[in-house]
C-alpha positions as CSV (number, residue, x, y, z in Angstrom):
1,M,-49.1,-3.8,-90.6
2,K,-49.5,0.0,-90.3
3,I,-47.9,2.1,-93.0
4,I,-47.8,5.7,-94.2
5,I,-47.2,6.0,-97.9
6,D,-45.3,9.1,-99.0
7,T,-45.6,9.3,-102.8
8,D,-45.6,11.2,-106.0
9,P,-47.9,9.2,-108.3
10,G,-46.5,8.3,-111.0
11,C,-47.5,5.0,-112.8
12,D,-45.3,2.8,-110.6
13,D,-46.5,4.6,-107.5
14,M,-50.0,3.8,-108.6
15,L,-49.2,0.1,-108.9
16,A,-47.6,0.2,-105.4
17,I,-50.7,1.8,-103.9
18,V,-52.9,-0.7,-105.6
19,L,-50.8,-3.6,-104.3
20,M,-50.7,-2.3,-100.7
21,A,-54.5,-1.6,-100.7
22,S,-55.2,-5.1,-102.0
23,A,-53.0,-7.0,-99.6
24,P,-54.5,-8.4,-96.4
25,L,-53.5,-7.1,-93.0
26,V,-52.2,-3.9,-94.3
27,D,-53.5,-0.7,-92.6
28,I,-52.8,2.3,-94.7
29,L,-52.9,5.1,-92.1
30,A,-52.6,7.9,-94.8
31,V,-51.1,8.7,-98.2
32,T,-49.0,11.9,-98.2
33,T,-48.0,13.5,-101.5
34,V,-44.9,15.3,-102.6
35,A,-43.8,16.9,-105.9
36,G,-41.6,14.6,-108.0
37,N,-42.8,12.7,-111.0
38,V,-45.3,15.6,-111.7
39,P,-46.2,18.8,-109.8
40,I,-47.8,18.6,-106.3
41,Q,-51.3,19.3,-107.6
42,K,-51.2,16.4,-110.0
43,T,-49.6,14.0,-107.5
44,T,-52.3,14.8,-105.0
45,N,-55.0,14.5,-107.6
46,N,-53.6,11.2,-108.7
47,A,-53.4,9.8,-105.1
48,R,-57.0,10.6,-104.4
49,H,-58.1,9.3,-107.8
50,I,-56.3,5.9,-107.3
51,L,-57.7,5.4,-103.8
52,D,-61.2,6.3,-104.7
53,F,-61.1,4.2,-107.9
54,I,-60.1,1.0,-106.0
55,G,-62.6,1.5,-103.2
56,K,-60.3,3.0,-100.6
57,G,-61.9,6.4,-100.4
58,D,-61.6,6.2,-96.6
59,V,-57.8,6.5,-96.7
60,P,-56.9,10.2,-96.1
61,V,-54.6,12.1,-98.5
62,Y,-52.5,15.0,-97.3
63,S,-50.5,17.2,-99.6
64,G,-47.0,18.1,-98.9
65,Y,-44.1,20.0,-100.4
66,A,-44.3,21.4,-103.9
67,Q,-40.5,21.7,-104.4
68,P,-37.2,20.4,-103.1
69,L,-35.7,22.0,-100.0
70,R,-33.1,24.1,-101.8
71,R,-33.2,23.0,-105.5
72,E,-35.2,23.9,-108.6
73,V,-37.8,21.4,-109.6
74,S,-37.0,18.9,-112.4
75,Y,-39.9,16.6,-113.1
76,A,-39.8,13.1,-114.6
77,S,-40.8,12.6,-118.3
78,I,-41.8,8.9,-118.3
79,H,-45.2,9.2,-116.6
80,G,-46.9,11.5,-119.1
81,T,-48.5,14.8,-118.6
82,S,-50.9,13.7,-115.9
83,G,-48.5,11.4,-114.2
84,L,-50.6,8.3,-114.9
85,G,-50.0,7.8,-118.6
86,D,-53.3,8.1,-120.5
87,V,-55.5,7.8,-117.4
88,V,-57.9,10.8,-117.2
89,V,-57.9,12.3,-113.7
90,A,-60.7,14.8,-113.3
91,D,-60.2,15.3,-109.6
92,Q,-58.9,18.7,-108.4
93,V,-58.1,18.1,-104.8
94,I,-57.7,21.1,-102.5
95,L,-54.0,21.2,-101.3
96,D,-54.0,21.3,-97.5
97,G,-50.2,21.3,-97.1
98,T,-50.3,19.3,-93.9
99,A,-48.4,16.2,-94.9
100,V,-45.4,16.9,-92.6
101,D,-47.6,17.5,-89.5
102,Q,-49.8,14.5,-90.4
103,I,-46.8,12.2,-90.7
104,I,-45.6,13.4,-87.3
105,R,-49.0,12.9,-85.7
106,L,-49.5,9.4,-87.1
107,V,-46.0,8.3,-85.9
108,Q,-46.7,9.7,-82.5
109,E,-50.1,8.0,-82.3
110,N,-48.6,4.6,-83.4
111,P,-45.2,4.5,-81.6
112,G,-43.0,1.7,-82.9
113,E,-45.7,0.5,-85.2
114,A,-45.9,2.8,-88.3
115,T,-43.6,2.1,-91.2
116,L,-42.9,4.9,-93.7
117,L,-43.0,3.6,-97.2
118,M,-41.3,6.3,-99.3
119,L,-42.1,6.1,-103.0
120,G,-41.0,9.6,-104.1
121,P,-38.6,12.4,-103.3
122,Q,-38.0,12.6,-99.5
123,T,-38.8,16.2,-98.9
124,N,-41.7,15.7,-96.6
125,I,-39.9,13.1,-94.6
126,A,-36.8,15.3,-94.2
127,K,-38.9,18.2,-92.9
128,A,-40.7,15.9,-90.4
129,L,-37.3,14.7,-89.2
130,Q,-36.2,18.3,-88.7
131,K,-39.4,19.4,-87.1
132,A,-39.9,16.6,-84.6
133,P,-36.8,14.3,-84.5
134,E,-37.7,12.7,-81.2
135,I,-41.2,11.7,-82.3
136,M,-39.9,10.5,-85.7
137,K,-37.5,8.2,-83.9
138,L,-40.6,6.2,-83.0
139,T,-41.1,5.2,-86.6
140,K,-40.8,1.4,-87.0
141,A,-38.8,1.6,-90.2
142,F,-38.1,3.5,-93.4
143,V,-38.6,1.5,-96.6
144,M,-37.8,3.4,-99.7
145,M,-37.4,3.1,-103.4
146,G,-34.1,5.0,-103.8
147,G,-30.4,4.8,-104.7
148,A,-28.2,3.5,-107.4
149,F,-25.0,1.8,-106.3
150,N,-23.5,-0.1,-109.2
151,V,-25.6,1.1,-112.1
152,P,-26.0,4.5,-113.7
153,G,-28.6,6.9,-112.3
154,N,-31.6,8.1,-114.2
155,H,-31.7,11.7,-113.0
156,N,-28.7,14.0,-113.1
157,G,-26.3,11.1,-112.3
158,A,-28.4,9.8,-109.4
159,E,-31.6,7.7,-109.0
160,F,-34.6,10.0,-109.5
161,N,-36.1,9.9,-106.0
162,M,-32.8,10.7,-104.4
163,G,-31.7,13.2,-107.1
164,F,-34.9,15.3,-107.1
165,D,-34.1,16.5,-103.6
166,P,-30.6,15.5,-102.7
167,D,-30.6,17.6,-99.5
168,A,-33.6,15.7,-98.2
169,S,-32.2,12.4,-99.2
170,S,-29.1,13.1,-97.2
171,I,-31.0,14.1,-94.1
172,V,-33.1,10.9,-94.3
173,S,-30.0,8.7,-94.8
174,R,-28.4,9.9,-91.6
175,F,-31.5,9.6,-89.4
176,P,-31.3,6.8,-86.7
177,V,-34.2,4.6,-87.8
178,P,-33.9,1.2,-89.5
179,K,-33.8,1.8,-93.2
180,T,-34.2,-0.4,-96.3
181,Y,-33.3,0.9,-99.8
182,I,-34.7,-0.7,-102.9
183,P,-32.2,0.7,-105.5
184,L,-32.1,0.9,-109.3
185,D,-29.7,-2.0,-109.3
186,L,-32.6,-4.3,-108.4
187,C,-35.4,-2.4,-110.0
188,N,-33.8,-2.5,-113.5
189,T,-33.9,-6.3,-113.4
190,I,-37.7,-6.6,-112.9
191,Q,-39.5,-5.8,-116.2
192,V,-43.1,-6.8,-116.5
193,P,-44.6,-7.1,-120.1
194,L,-47.9,-5.3,-120.7
195,G,-49.6,-8.6,-121.3
196,E,-49.1,-9.8,-117.7
197,F,-51.5,-7.1,-116.5
198,N,-54.3,-8.7,-118.6
199,R,-54.4,-11.4,-115.9
200,I,-56.1,-8.9,-113.6
201,E,-59.7,-10.1,-113.3
202,D,-61.4,-6.9,-112.4
203,K,-62.0,-5.2,-115.7
204,R,-62.1,-1.6,-114.2
205,I,-58.8,-2.0,-112.4
206,R,-57.2,-3.8,-115.3
207,T,-58.2,-1.0,-117.7
208,M,-56.9,1.7,-115.4
209,I,-53.6,-0.1,-115.0
210,T,-53.0,-0.9,-118.6
211,T,-54.0,2.6,-119.7
212,A,-51.3,3.9,-117.4
213,V,-48.7,1.3,-118.0
214,A,-48.8,1.1,-121.9
215,P,-47.4,4.7,-122.4
216,Y,-45.2,4.3,-119.3
217,I,-43.4,1.4,-121.0
218,E,-43.0,3.3,-124.3
219,N,-41.6,6.3,-122.4
220,I,-39.1,4.2,-120.5
221,Q,-37.9,2.6,-123.7
222,K,-37.5,6.0,-125.3
223,N,-35.9,7.8,-122.4
224,E,-34.2,5.4,-120.0
225,L,-33.7,1.7,-120.9
226,P,-34.5,-0.7,-123.7
227,T,-36.8,-2.8,-121.5
228,K,-39.2,-5.6,-122.3
229,G,-41.9,-4.2,-120.1
230,A,-42.7,-1.9,-117.2
231,L,-40.1,-1.3,-114.6
232,M,-41.5,-1.9,-111.1
233,Y,-39.5,0.8,-109.2
234,D,-41.9,1.7,-106.4
235,V,-43.9,-1.5,-106.5
236,L,-40.8,-3.4,-105.4
237,A,-40.5,-1.2,-102.3
238,A,-44.1,-2.0,-101.4
239,Y,-43.6,-5.7,-102.1
240,Y,-40.6,-5.8,-99.8
241,L,-43.0,-5.0,-96.9
242,L,-45.2,-7.9,-97.9
243,R,-42.5,-10.5,-98.7
244,P,-39.2,-9.5,-97.1
245,N,-38.1,-13.1,-96.9
246,L,-38.0,-13.4,-100.7
247,F,-35.4,-10.6,-101.0
248,T,-31.7,-11.2,-101.1
249,V,-30.2,-8.2,-99.2
250,R,-26.9,-6.9,-97.9
251,T,-26.1,-4.5,-95.1
252,S,-23.8,-1.6,-95.6
253,S,-23.2,2.0,-94.7
254,I,-24.0,4.5,-97.3
255,L,-23.2,8.1,-98.2
256,V,-25.6,10.4,-100.1
257,D,-23.9,13.1,-102.1
258,E,-25.8,16.3,-101.3
259,S,-24.9,17.9,-104.6
260,R,-26.9,15.5,-106.7
261,G,-28.2,12.6,-104.6
262,A,-25.8,9.9,-105.8
263,T,-25.4,7.0,-103.4
264,T,-22.3,5.2,-102.5
265,E,-21.4,2.5,-100.0
266,C,-18.8,3.5,-97.5
267,L,-17.2,2.6,-94.1
268,G,-19.4,3.8,-91.3
269,E,-21.1,2.8,-88.1
270,E,-24.8,3.1,-89.2
271,M,-25.9,0.2,-91.3
272,V,-28.8,0.1,-93.7
273,T,-30.3,-2.8,-95.7
274,I,-30.0,-2.8,-99.4
275,A,-32.2,-5.1,-101.5
276,V,-30.2,-7.0,-104.1
277,E,-32.4,-9.6,-105.7
278,V,-36.0,-10.9,-105.7
279,P,-37.5,-13.7,-107.9
280,E,-39.4,-12.0,-110.8
281,N,-42.0,-14.8,-111.1
282,S,-42.9,-14.7,-107.4
283,F,-43.3,-11.0,-107.6
284,V,-45.5,-10.9,-110.7
285,N,-47.7,-13.8,-109.4
286,D,-48.1,-12.2,-106.0
287,F,-48.8,-8.8,-107.5
288,I,-51.6,-10.2,-109.8
289,G,-52.8,-12.6,-107.1
290,S,-53.2,-9.9,-104.5
291,I,-55.2,-7.6,-106.8
292,N,-57.4,-10.6,-107.7
293,Q,-58.0,-10.9,-103.9
294,R,-55.9,-14.0,-103.3
295,E,-54.0,-13.7,-100.0
296,I,-50.3,-13.4,-100.3
297,A,-48.6,-16.2,-98.4
298,N,-46.5,-15.5,-95.4
């Protein structure tokens, strides 16, 4: 499975990257970064730090857009100053600004094979669609953490990834490539207590994850929901690529409000897949098992 991860790490982005890097038969072609949870310098630093820490230093990281297409930036508050909770990130990566061109190149070099896993605001993707629409139609699929259909949003009345850059979200939603949305409706239901992460056998990785996740949980409880644990937002989008058969889904047409990124279902010709439910125990066990180098079953 060939994937391009577009991301704004972010504690849950970190968990998603670790999951994809640990799973067998996944070929991460590149990680591209975008501003979102924290500024672009920090998201890029974090992506490089995560990959190097887990032994995936060969995966290239390309930086992308530092701000939305037409809006002012409005960063998240739940990920801490660095974006990774209390994890210390010393890396200062040089920003190359080539994410859009690299996404286009990788799709062109892997026609019909590369899936775009979108874990952050969709600015880079929207610019790639505008710059090279015919090439981007060769993408196998878009799988994204985004949307809030029957629950309140968590960013200006919308889900954060969609609301940070609503113009980009609207462009992506209308592009003719198979799309799957992992919305807040599902993400709010999967809450992993901190103690579950103590099952990770590798002490280094366990320490990194718990150091990020502990303040992340506290910040969610203070700023968003009274949860029992870490919300697995972006991790569920990554997990969908590994175990789509476990997800209950529905197909629908959607509309993205360009003013704030709110998502609604509507009557329309283009259908997307919306994830509705996934067994929490299966997800947690597969997540821990994959990190512990046990192959996820097909």
